[in-house]
PDB file of N, CA, C and O in Angstrom:
ATOM      1  N   MET A   1      14.018   9.788  -7.024  1.00  0.00           N
ATOM      2  CA  MET A   1      13.344  10.207  -7.831  1.00  0.00           C
ATOM      3  C   MET A   1      12.089   9.951  -7.867  1.00  0.00           C
ATOM      4  O   MET A   1      11.610   8.817  -7.866  1.00  0.00           O
ATOM      5  N   VAL A   2      11.206  11.438  -7.917  1.00  0.00           N
ATOM      6  CA  VAL A   2       9.371   9.990  -8.384  1.00  0.00           C
ATOM      7  C   VAL A   2       8.919   9.905  -9.660  1.00  0.00           C
ATOM      8  O   VAL A   2       8.311   9.080 -10.341  1.00  0.00           O
ATOM      9  N   GLY A   3       9.633  11.566  -9.866  1.00  0.00           N
ATOM     10  CA  GLY A   3       8.947  11.444 -11.707  1.00  0.00           C
ATOM     11  C   GLY A   3       8.247  12.546 -11.502  1.00  0.00           C
ATOM     12  O   GLY A   3       8.689  13.432 -10.772  1.00  0.00           O
ATOM     13  N   ASN A   4       6.694  12.678 -12.306  1.00  0.00           N
ATOM     14  CA  ASN A   4       5.780  13.248 -12.746  1.00  0.00           C
ATOM     15  C   ASN A   4       4.714  12.818 -11.945  1.00  0.00           C
ATOM     16  O   ASN A   4       4.602  11.609 -11.740  1.00  0.00           O
ATOM     17  N   CYS A   5       4.068  13.453 -11.553  1.00  0.00           N
ATOM     18  CA  CYS A   5       2.560  12.997 -10.844  1.00  0.00           C
ATOM     19  C   CYS A   5       2.040  12.146 -12.081  1.00  0.00           C
ATOM     20  O   CYS A   5       2.322  12.322 -13.267  1.00  0.00           O
ATOM     21  N   ALA A   6       0.985  10.914 -11.366  1.00  0.00           N
ATOM     22  CA  ALA A   6       0.706   9.647 -12.708  1.00  0.00           C
ATOM     23  C   ALA A   6      -1.168  10.626 -12.886  1.00  0.00           C
ATOM     24  O   ALA A   6      -1.774  10.125 -13.834  1.00  0.00           O
ATOM     25  N   TRP A   7      -1.717  11.383 -12.426  1.00  0.00           N
ATOM     26  CA  TRP A   7      -2.616  12.190 -12.606  1.00  0.00           C
ATOM     27  C   TRP A   7      -2.836  13.440 -13.970  1.00  0.00           C
ATOM     28  O   TRP A   7      -3.464  13.542 -15.024  1.00  0.00           O
ATOM     29  N   CYS A   8      -1.767  14.329 -13.046  1.00  0.00           N
ATOM     30  CA  CYS A   8      -1.156  15.930 -14.204  1.00  0.00           C
ATOM     31  C   CYS A   8      -0.359  15.453 -14.548  1.00  0.00           C
ATOM     32  O   CYS A   8      -0.732  14.940 -15.603  1.00  0.00           O
ATOM     33  N   GLU A   9       0.866  15.164 -14.347  1.00  0.00           N
ATOM     34  CA  GLU A   9       2.295  14.808 -15.579  1.00  0.00           C
ATOM     35  C   GLU A   9       2.696  16.196 -14.922  1.00  0.00           C
ATOM     36  O   GLU A   9       3.026  16.919 -15.862  1.00  0.00           O
ATOM     37  N   SER A  10       2.804  16.823 -13.842  1.00  0.00           N
ATOM     38  CA  SER A  10       3.818  17.594 -13.248  1.00  0.00           C
ATOM     39  C   SER A  10       4.673  17.253 -12.415  1.00  0.00           C
ATOM     40  O   SER A  10       4.597  16.378 -11.553  1.00  0.00           O
ATOM     41  N   ASN A  11       5.600  18.024 -12.692  1.00  0.00           N
ATOM     42  CA  ASN A  11       7.143  17.001 -11.450  1.00  0.00           C
ATOM     43  C   ASN A  11       7.108  18.230 -10.903  1.00  0.00           C
ATOM     44  O   ASN A  11       7.861  19.197 -11.024  1.00  0.00           O
ATOM     45  N   GLU A  12       5.698  17.977 -10.014  1.00  0.00           N
ATOM     46  CA  GLU A  12       6.304  19.233  -8.807  1.00  0.00           C
ATOM     47  C   GLU A  12       5.230  18.065  -7.806  1.00  0.00           C
ATOM     48  O   GLU A  12       4.215  18.335  -7.164  1.00  0.00           O
ATOM     49  N   VAL A  13       5.579  17.398  -7.901  1.00  0.00           N
ATOM     50  CA  VAL A  13       5.989  16.123  -6.473  1.00  0.00           C
ATOM     51  C   VAL A  13       6.737  15.745  -5.613  1.00  0.00           C
ATOM     52  O   VAL A  13       7.908  16.125  -5.627  1.00  0.00           O
ATOM     53  N   ARG A  14       6.322  14.998  -4.751  1.00  0.00           N
ATOM     54  CA  ARG A  14       7.082  14.816  -2.913  1.00  0.00           C
ATOM     55  C   ARG A  14       7.113  13.632  -2.476  1.00  0.00           C
ATOM     56  O   ARG A  14       6.119  13.641  -1.751  1.00  0.00           O
ATOM     57  N   THR A  15       7.468  12.800  -2.412  1.00  0.00           N
ATOM     58  CA  THR A  15       8.009  11.361  -1.743  1.00  0.00           C
ATOM     59  C   THR A  15       6.961  11.818   0.222  1.00  0.00           C
ATOM     60  O   THR A  15       6.657  12.990   0.444  1.00  0.00           O
ATOM     61  N   ASP A  16       6.680  10.884   1.105  1.00  0.00           N
ATOM     62  CA  ASP A  16       6.315  11.417   2.363  1.00  0.00           C
ATOM     63  C   ASP A  16       5.823   9.791   2.683  1.00  0.00           C
ATOM     64  O   ASP A  16       5.937   8.762   2.018  1.00  0.00           O
ATOM     65  N   GLU A  17       5.417   9.984   3.593  1.00  0.00           N
ATOM     66  CA  GLU A  17       4.564   8.947   4.384  1.00  0.00           C
ATOM     67  C   GLU A  17       3.436   9.239   4.620  1.00  0.00           C
ATOM     68  O   GLU A  17       3.488  10.185   5.406  1.00  0.00           O
ATOM     69  N   GLN A  18       1.850   8.846   4.284  1.00  0.00           N
ATOM     70  CA  GLN A  18       0.237   8.877   5.322  1.00  0.00           C
ATOM     71  C   GLN A  18       0.336   7.346   5.084  1.00  0.00           C
ATOM     72  O   GLN A  18       1.006   6.439   4.591  1.00  0.00           O
ATOM     73  N   SER A  19      -1.085   7.764   5.954  1.00  0.00           N
ATOM     74  CA  SER A  19      -1.798   6.584   6.616  1.00  0.00           C
ATOM     75  C   SER A  19      -2.902   6.107   5.293  1.00  0.00           C
ATOM     76  O   SER A  19      -3.592   6.926   4.687  1.00  0.00           O
ATOM     77  N   VAL A  20      -2.894   4.975   5.077  1.00  0.00           N
ATOM     78  CA  VAL A  20      -3.516   4.190   4.248  1.00  0.00           C
ATOM     79  C   VAL A  20      -4.958   3.918   4.493  1.00  0.00           C
ATOM     80  O   VAL A  20      -5.012   3.374   5.595  1.00  0.00           O
ATOM     81  N   TYR A  21      -6.472   4.069   3.858  1.00  0.00           N
ATOM     82  CA  TYR A  21      -7.171   2.300   4.349  1.00  0.00           C
ATOM     83  C   TYR A  21      -7.694   1.604   3.314  1.00  0.00           C
ATOM     84  O   TYR A  21      -8.113   2.071   2.256  1.00  0.00           O
ATOM     85  N   TRP A  22      -7.646   0.128   3.755  1.00  0.00           N
ATOM     86  CA  TRP A  22      -7.371  -1.068   3.111  1.00  0.00           C
ATOM     87  C   TRP A  22      -8.546  -1.839   3.258  1.00  0.00           C
ATOM     88  O   TRP A  22      -9.220  -1.838   4.288  1.00  0.00           O
ATOM     89  N   GLU A  23      -8.669  -2.157   2.770  1.00  0.00           N
ATOM     90  CA  GLU A  23     -10.019  -3.321   3.004  1.00  0.00           C
ATOM     91  C   GLU A  23      -9.785  -4.991   3.024  1.00  0.00           C
ATOM     92  O   GLU A  23      -9.913  -5.560   1.940  1.00  0.00           O
ATOM     93  N   LEU A  24      -9.618  -5.393   3.612  1.00  0.00           N
ATOM     94  CA  LEU A  24      -9.067  -7.049   3.951  1.00  0.00           C
ATOM     95  C   LEU A  24      -9.452  -7.947   2.519  1.00  0.00           C
ATOM     96  O   LEU A  24     -10.422  -7.815   1.773  1.00  0.00           O
ATOM     97  N   PRO A  25      -8.667  -8.600   2.471  1.00  0.00           N
ATOM     98  CA  PRO A  25      -9.117  -9.720   1.059  1.00  0.00           C
ATOM     99  C   PRO A  25     -10.514 -10.357   0.910  1.00  0.00           C
ATOM    100  O   PRO A  25     -11.323 -10.476  -0.010  1.00  0.00           O
ATOM    101  N   ASP A  26     -10.430 -10.835   2.632  1.00  0.00           N
ATOM    102  CA  ASP A  26     -11.752 -11.570   2.654  1.00  0.00           C
ATOM    103  C   ASP A  26     -12.882 -10.469   2.442  1.00  0.00           C
ATOM    104  O   ASP A  26     -13.777 -10.450   1.597  1.00  0.00           O
ATOM    105  N   GLY A  27     -12.588  -9.568   3.439  1.00  0.00           N
ATOM    106  CA  GLY A  27     -13.907  -8.519   3.548  1.00  0.00           C
ATOM    107  C   GLY A  27     -14.317  -8.087   4.348  1.00  0.00           C
ATOM    108  O   GLY A  27     -15.200  -7.237   4.459  1.00  0.00           O
ATOM    109  N   SER A  28     -13.609  -8.722   5.186  1.00  0.00           N
ATOM    110  CA  SER A  28     -14.214  -8.637   6.853  1.00  0.00           C
ATOM    111  C   SER A  28     -13.936  -7.052   7.625  1.00  0.00           C
ATOM    112  O   SER A  28     -14.614  -6.183   8.174  1.00  0.00           O
ATOM    113  N   LYS A  29     -12.769  -7.256   7.343  1.00  0.00           N
ATOM    114  CA  LYS A  29     -12.781  -5.146   7.333  1.00  0.00           C
ATOM    115  C   LYS A  29     -11.560  -4.966   7.132  1.00  0.00           C
ATOM    116  O   LYS A  29     -10.598  -5.657   6.796  1.00  0.00           O
ATOM    117  N   ALA A  30     -11.859  -3.395   7.523  1.00  0.00           N
ATOM    118  CA  ALA A  30     -11.111  -2.005   6.499  1.00  0.00           C
ATOM    119  C   ALA A  30      -9.866  -2.168   7.915  1.00  0.00           C
ATOM    120  O   ALA A  30     -10.026  -2.548   9.075  1.00  0.00           O
ATOM    121  N   ILE A  31      -8.679  -1.704   7.194  1.00  0.00           N
ATOM    122  CA  ILE A  31      -7.320  -1.408   8.427  1.00  0.00           C
ATOM    123  C   ILE A  31      -7.125   0.051   7.981  1.00  0.00           C
ATOM    124  O   ILE A  31      -7.756   0.697   7.145  1.00  0.00           O
ATOM    125  N   GLU A  32      -6.113   0.391   8.739  1.00  0.00           N
ATOM    126  CA  GLU A  32      -5.563   1.923   8.486  1.00  0.00           C
ATOM    127  C   GLU A  32      -4.322   1.150   8.420  1.00  0.00           C
ATOM    128  O   GLU A  32      -4.098   0.362   9.339  1.00  0.00           O
ATOM    129  N   ILE A  33      -3.499   1.262   7.477  1.00  0.00           N
ATOM    130  CA  ILE A  33      -2.128   1.149   7.135  1.00  0.00           C
ATOM    131  C   ILE A  33      -0.872   2.213   7.536  1.00  0.00           C
ATOM    132  O   ILE A  33       0.055   2.262   6.727  1.00  0.00           O
ATOM    133  N   SER A  34      -0.777   3.237   8.981  1.00  0.00           N
ATOM    134  CA  SER A  34       0.058   3.867   8.847  1.00  0.00           C
ATOM    135  C   SER A  34       1.961   4.421   8.466  1.00  0.00           C
ATOM    136  O   SER A  34       2.983   3.742   8.564  1.00  0.00           O
ATOM    137  N   GLU A  35       1.883   5.103   8.264  1.00  0.00           N
ATOM    138  CA  GLU A  35       3.303   5.326   7.484  1.00  0.00           C
ATOM    139  C   GLU A  35       3.580   4.812   6.070  1.00  0.00           C
ATOM    140  O   GLU A  35       4.800   4.759   5.910  1.00  0.00           O
ATOM    141  N   THR A  36       3.118   4.537   5.322  1.00  0.00           N
ATOM    142  CA  THR A  36       2.836   3.949   3.869  1.00  0.00           C
ATOM    143  C   THR A  36       3.687   5.358   2.895  1.00  0.00           C
ATOM    144  O   THR A  36       3.273   6.499   3.100  1.00  0.00           O
ATOM    145  N   PRO A  37       4.634   5.178   2.066  1.00  0.00           N
ATOM    146  CA  PRO A  37       5.517   5.387   1.017  1.00  0.00           C
ATOM    147  C   PRO A  37       4.382   5.825   0.487  1.00  0.00           C
ATOM    148  O   PRO A  37       3.567   5.128  -0.119  1.00  0.00           O
ATOM    149  N   THR A  38       4.294   7.174   0.739  1.00  0.00           N
ATOM    150  CA  THR A  38       3.888   8.304  -1.086  1.00  0.00           C
ATOM    151  C   THR A  38       3.784   9.113  -1.510  1.00  0.00           C
ATOM    152  O   THR A  38       4.399  10.082  -1.066  1.00  0.00           O
ATOM    153  N   ILE A  39       2.666   9.294  -3.014  1.00  0.00           N
ATOM    154  CA  ILE A  39       3.347  10.971  -3.940  1.00  0.00           C
ATOM    155  C   ILE A  39       2.504  11.955  -3.320  1.00  0.00           C
ATOM    156  O   ILE A  39       1.464  11.800  -2.680  1.00  0.00           O
ATOM    157  N   VAL A  40       2.869  12.553  -3.496  1.00  0.00           N
ATOM    158  CA  VAL A  40       2.017  13.763  -3.501  1.00  0.00           C
ATOM    159  C   VAL A  40       1.950  15.237  -4.078  1.00  0.00           C
ATOM    160  O   VAL A  40       2.712  16.184  -3.878  1.00  0.00           O
ATOM    161  N   CYS A  41       0.799  15.142  -4.859  1.00  0.00           N
ATOM    162  CA  CYS A  41       1.910  16.587  -6.228  1.00  0.00           C
ATOM    163  C   CYS A  41       0.764  17.929  -5.549  1.00  0.00           C
ATOM    164  O   CYS A  41      -0.384  17.807  -5.123  1.00  0.00           O
ATOM    165  N   LYS A  42       1.631  19.162  -5.672  1.00  0.00           N
ATOM    166  CA  LYS A  42       2.359  20.481  -5.422  1.00  0.00           C
ATOM    167  C   LYS A  42       1.303  20.056  -6.200  1.00  0.00           C
ATOM    168  O   LYS A  42       0.393  19.546  -5.547  1.00  0.00           O
ATOM    169  N   ALA A  43       1.079  20.127  -7.866  1.00  0.00           N
ATOM    170  CA  ALA A  43      -0.148  21.487  -8.892  1.00  0.00           C
ATOM    171  C   ALA A  43      -1.560  21.409  -8.609  1.00  0.00           C
ATOM    172  O   ALA A  43      -2.451  22.246  -8.463  1.00  0.00           O
ATOM    173  N   CYS A  44      -1.451  19.297  -8.554  1.00  0.00           N
ATOM    174  CA  CYS A  44      -2.372  19.294  -8.914  1.00  0.00           C
ATOM    175  C   CYS A  44      -3.095  18.576  -7.616  1.00  0.00           C
ATOM    176  O   CYS A  44      -4.083  17.935  -7.975  1.00  0.00           O
ATOM    177  N   GLY A  45      -2.818  18.519  -6.035  1.00  0.00           N
ATOM    178  CA  GLY A  45      -3.269  17.905  -4.695  1.00  0.00           C
ATOM    179  C   GLY A  45      -3.397  16.236  -4.627  1.00  0.00           C
ATOM    180  O   GLY A  45      -3.743  15.575  -3.648  1.00  0.00           O
ATOM    181  N   MET A  46      -2.982  15.706  -6.076  1.00  0.00           N
ATOM    182  CA  MET A  46      -3.233  14.797  -5.389  1.00  0.00           C
ATOM    183  C   MET A  46      -2.466  13.725  -4.732  1.00  0.00           C
ATOM    184  O   MET A  46      -1.277  13.821  -5.038  1.00  0.00           O
ATOM    185  N   VAL A  47      -2.776  12.470  -3.724  1.00  0.00           N
ATOM    186  CA  VAL A  47      -2.469  12.264  -2.949  1.00  0.00           C
ATOM    187  C   VAL A  47      -1.748  10.762  -3.599  1.00  0.00           C
ATOM    188  O   VAL A  47      -1.753  11.220  -4.742  1.00  0.00           O
ATOM    189  N   TYR A  48      -1.090   9.241  -3.809  1.00  0.00           N
ATOM    190  CA  TYR A  48      -1.258   8.059  -3.953  1.00  0.00           C
ATOM    191  C   TYR A  48       0.141   7.934  -3.616  1.00  0.00           C
ATOM    192  O   TYR A  48       1.101   8.486  -3.078  1.00  0.00           O
ATOM    193  N   GLN A  49      -0.441   6.470  -4.485  1.00  0.00           N
ATOM    194  CA  GLN A  49       0.730   5.678  -3.886  1.00  0.00           C
ATOM    195  C   GLN A  49       1.111   5.092  -5.006  1.00  0.00           C
ATOM    196  O   GLN A  49       0.174   4.731  -5.717  1.00  0.00           O
ATOM    197  N   ASP A  50       2.329   4.847  -5.458  1.00  0.00           N
ATOM    198  CA  ASP A  50       3.446   3.948  -6.731  1.00  0.00           C
ATOM    199  C   ASP A  50       2.092   2.671  -6.785  1.00  0.00           C
ATOM    200  O   ASP A  50       1.087   2.376  -6.137  1.00  0.00           O
ATOM    201  N   GLU A  51       2.663   2.312  -7.710  1.00  0.00           N
ATOM    202  CA  GLU A  51       1.730   1.304  -8.473  1.00  0.00           C
ATOM    203  C   GLU A  51       2.560  -0.261  -7.724  1.00  0.00           C
ATOM    204  O   GLU A  51       1.894  -1.268  -7.484  1.00  0.00           O
ATOM    205  N   THR A  52       4.308  -0.162  -7.410  1.00  0.00           N
ATOM    206  CA  THR A  52       4.933  -1.059  -6.925  1.00  0.00           C
ATOM    207  C   THR A  52       4.422  -1.063  -5.085  1.00  0.00           C
ATOM    208  O   THR A  52       4.301  -2.259  -4.821  1.00  0.00           O
ATOM    209  N   ILE A  53       4.197  -0.484  -4.189  1.00  0.00           N
ATOM    210  CA  ILE A  53       3.684   0.111  -3.175  1.00  0.00           C
ATOM    211  C   ILE A  53       2.056  -0.692  -2.442  1.00  0.00           C
ATOM    212  O   ILE A  53       1.699  -1.322  -1.447  1.00  0.00           O
ATOM    213  N   VAL A  54       1.440  -0.086  -3.836  1.00  0.00           N
ATOM    214  CA  VAL A  54      -0.309  -1.169  -3.920  1.00  0.00           C
ATOM    215  C   VAL A  54       0.069  -2.457  -4.444  1.00  0.00           C
ATOM    216  O   VAL A  54      -0.877  -3.197  -4.177  1.00  0.00           O
ATOM    217  N   LYS A  55       0.646  -2.881  -4.837  1.00  0.00           N
ATOM    218  CA  LYS A  55       1.081  -4.331  -4.473  1.00  0.00           C
ATOM    219  C   LYS A  55       1.667  -5.227  -3.958  1.00  0.00           C
ATOM    220  O   LYS A  55       1.589  -6.452  -3.865  1.00  0.00           O
ATOM    221  N   GLU A  56       2.516  -4.112  -3.501  1.00  0.00           N
ATOM    222  CA  GLU A  56       3.355  -4.332  -1.817  1.00  0.00           C
ATOM    223  C   GLU A  56       2.277  -4.975  -1.199  1.00  0.00           C
ATOM    224  O   GLU A  56       2.484  -6.143  -0.869  1.00  0.00           O
ATOM    225  N   ILE A  57       0.984  -4.415  -0.921  1.00  0.00           N
ATOM    226  CA  ILE A  57       0.604  -4.669   0.252  1.00  0.00           C
ATOM    227  C   ILE A  57      -0.742  -5.309   0.069  1.00  0.00           C
ATOM    228  O   ILE A  57      -1.514  -5.414   1.022  1.00  0.00           O
ATOM    229  N   GLU A  58      -1.025  -5.720  -1.080  1.00  0.00           N
ATOM    230  CA  GLU A  58      -2.082  -6.090  -1.669  1.00  0.00           C
ATOM    231  C   GLU A  58      -1.836  -7.447  -1.922  1.00  0.00           C
ATOM    232  O   GLU A  58      -2.765  -8.172  -1.565  1.00  0.00           O
ATOM    233  N   ASP A  59      -0.228  -8.400  -2.765  1.00  0.00           N
ATOM    234  CA  ASP A  59       0.812  -9.514  -1.972  1.00  0.00           C
ATOM    235  C   ASP A  59       0.343  -9.533  -0.967  1.00  0.00           C
ATOM    236  O   ASP A  59      -0.552 -10.374  -0.879  1.00  0.00           O
ATOM    237  N   GLN A  60       0.618  -8.699   0.319  1.00  0.00           N
ATOM    238  CA  GLN A  60       0.747  -9.157   1.551  1.00  0.00           C
ATOM    239  C   GLN A  60       0.021  -9.742   2.369  1.00  0.00           C
ATOM    240  O   GLN A  60       0.183 -10.670   3.162  1.00  0.00           O
ATOM    241  N   LEU A  61      -1.003  -8.927   2.012  1.00  0.00           N
ATOM    242  CA  LEU A  61      -2.304  -8.728   2.730  1.00  0.00           C
ATOM    243  C   LEU A  61      -2.972 -10.623   2.079  1.00  0.00           C
ATOM    244  O   LEU A  61      -3.613 -11.414   2.771  1.00  0.00           O
ATOM    245  N   TYR A  62      -2.720 -10.739   1.257  1.00  0.00           N
ATOM    246  CA  TYR A  62      -3.135 -12.681   0.542  1.00  0.00           C
ATOM    247  C   TYR A  62      -1.993 -13.251   1.489  1.00  0.00           C
ATOM    248  O   TYR A  62      -2.457 -13.820   2.478  1.00  0.00           O
ATOM    249  N   LEU A  63      -0.745 -13.232   1.422  1.00  0.00           N
ATOM    250  CA  LEU A  63       0.311 -14.067   2.662  1.00  0.00           C
ATOM    251  C   LEU A  63       0.578 -14.064   3.510  1.00  0.00           C
ATOM    252  O   LEU A  63       1.588 -14.620   3.943  1.00  0.00           O
ATOM    253  N   ILE A  64      -0.681 -13.061   4.480  1.00  0.00           N
ATOM    254  CA  ILE A  64      -0.669 -13.599   6.157  1.00  0.00           C
ATOM    255  C   ILE A  64      -1.413 -13.592   6.266  1.00  0.00           C
ATOM    256  O   ILE A  64      -2.265 -13.180   5.479  1.00  0.00           O
ATOM    257  N   ASN A  65      -1.644 -14.273   7.841  1.00  0.00           N
ATOM    258  CA  ASN A  65      -2.936 -14.691   8.373  1.00  0.00           C
ATOM    259  C   ASN A  65      -3.530 -12.992   9.063  1.00  0.00           C
ATOM    260  O   ASN A  65      -2.977 -12.189   9.815  1.00  0.00           O
ATOM    261  N   THR A  66      -4.527 -12.989   8.557  1.00  0.00           N
ATOM    262  CA  THR A  66      -4.992 -11.155   8.933  1.00  0.00           C
ATOM    263  C   THR A  66      -6.587 -11.193  10.100  1.00  0.00           C
ATOM    264  O   THR A  66      -7.321 -10.289  10.502  1.00  0.00           O
ATOM    265  N   LYS A  67      -6.584 -12.674  10.315  1.00  0.00           N
ATOM    266  CA  LYS A  67      -7.828 -13.165  11.044  1.00  0.00           C
ATOM    267  C   LYS A  67      -7.467 -12.033  12.649  1.00  0.00           C
ATOM    268  O   LYS A  67      -8.335 -11.259  13.055  1.00  0.00           O
ATOM    269  N   ASN A  68      -6.444 -12.128  13.166  1.00  0.00           N
ATOM    270  CA  ASN A  68      -5.661 -11.483  13.904  1.00  0.00           C
ATOM    271  C   ASN A  68      -5.258 -10.145  13.768  1.00  0.00           C
ATOM    272  O   ASN A  68      -4.944  -9.636  14.845  1.00  0.00           O
ATOM    273  N   LEU A  69      -5.158  -9.357  12.711  1.00  0.00           N
ATOM    274  CA  LEU A  69      -4.305  -8.308  12.374  1.00  0.00           C
ATOM    275  C   LEU A  69      -5.644  -7.156  12.891  1.00  0.00           C
ATOM    276  O   LEU A  69      -6.875  -7.128  12.890  1.00  0.00           O
ATOM    277  N   GLU A  70      -4.134  -6.023  13.430  1.00  0.00           N
ATOM    278  CA  GLU A  70      -4.855  -5.135  13.657  1.00  0.00           C
ATOM    279  C   GLU A  70      -5.470  -3.750  13.464  1.00  0.00           C
ATOM    280  O   GLU A  70      -5.514  -3.646  12.238  1.00  0.00           O
ATOM    281  N   ASN A  71      -5.884  -2.821  13.898  1.00  0.00           N
ATOM    282  CA  ASN A  71      -6.947  -2.638  13.173  1.00  0.00           C
ATOM    283  C   ASN A  71      -6.079  -1.203  12.141  1.00  0.00           C
ATOM    284  O   ASN A  71      -6.404  -0.739  11.049  1.00  0.00           O
ATOM    285  N   ILE A  72      -5.056  -0.885  12.954  1.00  0.00           N
ATOM    286  CA  ILE A  72      -4.656  -0.062  12.295  1.00  0.00           C
ATOM    287  C   ILE A  72      -2.196  -0.196  12.945  1.00  0.00           C
ATOM    288  O   ILE A  72      -1.632   0.003  14.021  1.00  0.00           O
ATOM    289  N   ILE A  73      -1.806  -0.501  11.904  1.00  0.00           N
ATOM    290  CA  ILE A  73      -0.699  -0.896  11.315  1.00  0.00           C
ATOM    291  C   ILE A  73       0.206   0.105  10.759  1.00  0.00           C
ATOM    292  O   ILE A  73      -0.316   0.928  10.007  1.00  0.00           O
ATOM    293  N   THR A  74       1.943   0.234  11.064  1.00  0.00           N
ATOM    294  CA  THR A  74       2.542   0.665  10.475  1.00  0.00           C
ATOM    295  C   THR A  74       3.019   0.221   8.950  1.00  0.00           C
ATOM    296  O   THR A  74       3.378  -0.949   9.087  1.00  0.00           O
ATOM    297  N   PHE A  75       3.134   0.467   8.043  1.00  0.00           N
ATOM    298  CA  PHE A  75       3.320  -0.381   6.751  1.00  0.00           C
ATOM    299  C   PHE A  75       4.347  -1.645   6.608  1.00  0.00           C
ATOM    300  O   PHE A  75       4.135  -2.715   6.038  1.00  0.00           O
ATOM    301  N   LYS A  76       5.709  -1.137   7.403  1.00  0.00           N
ATOM    302  CA  LYS A  76       7.087  -1.899   8.038  1.00  0.00           C
ATOM    303  C   LYS A  76       5.912  -2.401   8.999  1.00  0.00           C
ATOM    304  O   LYS A  76       5.116  -2.786   8.143  1.00  0.00           O
ATOM    305  N   ALA A  77       5.344  -2.623  10.121  1.00  0.00           N
ATOM    306  CA  ALA A  77       5.040  -3.890  10.826  1.00  0.00           C
ATOM    307  C   ALA A  77       4.277  -5.076  10.034  1.00  0.00           C
ATOM    308  O   ALA A  77       4.072  -6.247  10.356  1.00  0.00           O
ATOM    309  N   LEU A  78       3.765  -3.978   8.313  1.00  0.00           N
ATOM    310  CA  LEU A  78       2.669  -4.570   8.499  1.00  0.00           C
ATOM    311  C   LEU A  78       3.273  -5.778   7.140  1.00  0.00           C
ATOM    312  O   LEU A  78       3.015  -6.915   6.745  1.00  0.00           O
ATOM    313  N   MET A  79       4.103  -4.762   6.850  1.00  0.00           N
ATOM    314  CA  MET A  79       5.143  -6.168   5.541  1.00  0.00           C
ATOM    315  C   MET A  79       6.505  -7.079   6.315  1.00  0.00           C
ATOM    316  O   MET A  79       7.267  -7.822   5.696  1.00  0.00           O
ATOM    317  N   GLU A  80       6.550  -6.853   7.502  1.00  0.00           N
ATOM    318  CA  GLU A  80       7.665  -7.901   8.879  1.00  0.00           C
ATOM    319  C   GLU A  80       6.741  -8.709   9.328  1.00  0.00           C
ATOM    320  O   GLU A  80       7.029  -9.247  10.397  1.00  0.00           O
ATOM    321  N   LYS A  81       5.155  -9.128   8.615  1.00  0.00           N
ATOM    322  CA  LYS A  81       3.937 -10.195   9.337  1.00  0.00           C
ATOM    323  C   LYS A  81       5.065 -11.516   8.927  1.00  0.00           C
ATOM    324  O   LYS A  81       5.601 -11.442   7.821  1.00  0.00           O
ATOM    325  N   PRO A  82       5.365 -12.557   9.718  1.00  0.00           N
ATOM    326  CA  PRO A  82       5.233 -13.732   9.051  1.00  0.00           C
ATOM    327  C   PRO A  82       4.259 -14.121   7.770  1.00  0.00           C
ATOM    328  O   PRO A  82       3.033 -14.058   7.867  1.00  0.00           O
ATOM    329  N   ARG A  83       4.843 -14.473   6.726  1.00  0.00           N
ATOM    330  CA  ARG A  83       3.624 -14.717   4.880  1.00  0.00           C
ATOM    331  C   ARG A  83       3.452 -16.450   5.482  1.00  0.00           C
ATOM    332  O   ARG A  83       4.264 -17.033   6.200  1.00  0.00           O
ATOM    333  N   LEU A  84       2.845 -16.710   5.228  1.00  0.00           N
ATOM    334  CA  LEU A  84       2.010 -18.354   5.131  1.00  0.00           C
ATOM    335  C   LEU A  84       2.436 -19.032   4.119  1.00  0.00           C
ATOM    336  O   LEU A  84       2.790 -20.200   4.278  1.00  0.00           O
ATOM    337  N   LEU A  85       2.481 -18.411   2.868  1.00  0.00           N
ATOM    338  CA  LEU A  85       2.566 -18.578   1.128  1.00  0.00           C
ATOM    339  C   LEU A  85       4.103 -17.658   1.149  1.00  0.00           C
ATOM    340  O   LEU A  85       4.396 -16.667   1.818  1.00  0.00           O
ATOM    341  N   LYS A  86       4.768 -18.290   0.321  1.00  0.00           N
ATOM    342  CA  LYS A  86       5.910 -17.920  -0.825  1.00  0.00           C
ATOM    343  C   LYS A  86       5.595 -16.428  -1.296  1.00  0.00           C
ATOM    344  O   LYS A  86       6.160 -15.338  -1.210  1.00  0.00           O
ATOM    345  N   LYS A  87       4.401 -16.929  -1.842  1.00  0.00           N
ATOM    346  CA  LYS A  87       3.812 -15.964  -3.111  1.00  0.00           C
ATOM    347  C   LYS A  87       2.813 -15.775  -3.379  1.00  0.00           C
ATOM    348  O   LYS A  87       2.086 -16.705  -3.031  1.00  0.00           O
ATOM    349  N   ASN A  88       2.136 -14.726  -4.031  1.00  0.00           N
ATOM    350  CA  ASN A  88       0.405 -14.649  -4.105  1.00  0.00           C
ATOM    351  C   ASN A  88       0.098 -15.658  -4.981  1.00  0.00           C
ATOM    352  O   ASN A  88       0.328 -15.294  -6.134  1.00  0.00           O
ATOM    353  N   TYR A  89      -0.235 -16.533  -4.925  1.00  0.00           N
ATOM    354  CA  TYR A  89      -1.262 -17.402  -5.902  1.00  0.00           C
ATOM    355  C   TYR A  89      -2.410 -17.079  -6.553  1.00  0.00           C
ATOM    356  O   TYR A  89      -3.061 -17.852  -7.257  1.00  0.00           O
ATOM    357  N   PHE A  90      -2.763 -15.488  -6.231  1.00  0.00           N
ATOM    358  CA  PHE A  90      -3.483 -15.134  -6.878  1.00  0.00           C
ATOM    359  C   PHE A  90      -3.581 -13.845  -7.957  1.00  0.00           C
ATOM    360  O   PHE A  90      -4.396 -13.346  -8.733  1.00  0.00           O
ATOM    361  N   ASP A  91      -2.356 -13.663  -7.536  1.00  0.00           N
ATOM    362  CA  ASP A  91      -1.346 -12.714  -8.909  1.00  0.00           C
ATOM    363  C   ASP A  91      -1.584 -13.419  -9.509  1.00  0.00           C
ATOM    364  O   ASP A  91      -1.718 -14.498  -8.930  1.00  0.00           O
ATOM    365  N   PHE A  92      -1.860 -13.451 -11.251  1.00  0.00           N
ATOM    366  CA  PHE A  92      -2.376 -13.764 -12.344  1.00  0.00           C
ATOM    367  C   PHE A  92      -1.157 -13.084 -13.153  1.00  0.00           C
ATOM    368  O   PHE A  92      -0.618 -13.774 -14.019  1.00  0.00           O
ATOM    369  N   THR A  93      -0.709 -11.834 -12.936  1.00  0.00           N
ATOM    370  CA  THR A  93      -0.273 -10.714 -13.477  1.00  0.00           C
ATOM    371  C   THR A  93       1.473 -11.521 -13.283  1.00  0.00           C
ATOM    372  O   THR A  93       2.093 -11.262 -14.314  1.00  0.00           O
ATOM    373  N   SER A  94       1.941 -11.969 -12.763  1.00  0.00           N
ATOM    374  CA  SER A  94       3.383 -12.108 -13.250  1.00  0.00           C
ATOM    375  C   SER A  94       3.791 -13.848 -13.197  1.00  0.00           C
ATOM    376  O   SER A  94       4.909 -14.231 -13.544  1.00  0.00           O
TER     377      SER A  94
END
């Protein structure tokens, strides 16, 4: 169950997998992350990622060696990259 749209609060939402574009934490380049879990609202047309997916991506990009990261990578492959650290020490919210 997806719930309501975060933008217009409509219940006409569905899940999908789409490409997103992310800047690496060091600002060296942007990458395409394909097949990323996405929410699509039929009412307002907004396409976005749930906050948990955004946090997963951001944490993973802090925790892996991004120096030789491909320009295009699937969400699953990104999440499977070996981590250099156990947790994101730059996230002071948790």
